[in-house]
C-alpha positions, 0 to 999 in steps of 0.5 A: 360669852363670859370668859372665866379668869384663870390665874396660875401660881407657881411656887419653887424656891428658885425665883429663876425656875419660876420665871422660866416656867411662867413664860410658857404660860403667859398666853394661857393664863390672864394672870401668872403669878409666883412665889419663892416661899409658902408664906408668899404663896399663901398671900397670894392664895388669900388675894388672888382667885387662883385656879391653877397651881403648880408646886415644887415637892422640895421648897427647902430645909425645914419647909414643908414638902410640896405634897403638905402644902398643896393638901392644905392649900386646896383645902383652904382655897377650893377655887383651885381647879388643877394642882401639879407638883413637880420634883427632882426627887424620885416620883414613886415615892410620891403618892398621888391623892385627891389634892394632886392632879399630877406629879411630873419629874423635873427630868421630863420635857417642860411640854409635859409640865404645860400639857399637865396644866392645860390638858383639856380632855381625858384622852390628853390626861391618859397620854400624858400619864403614860408619857410621864410613867415612863 
């Protein structure tokens, strides 16, 4: 049986955050990449076959929001199967659209972020949405 290569891209303006998150996924993906700037993320997206994406909502002053970037990236790179937006901002102000599969608060346990990326059944998805809505 041929195993599909899965690559995760984590985008956050803080490198330590990227490194911390990436540690939790190193056994679940064949490759984990991270970028601290949208330009760097776009380079990785163009060079690698990224299948999953985690992006911070606020990447810094005068840069597009994670929501704007994810819309652009999902349109330009259709191989992205799942996109998770996480933020320290009020998530109720961020509208879920087709290009964002989940939105997670930075105050949620890190395990919720892992489940958002790795869930593989509708039941798990429903449970995760309920847990993060609280």
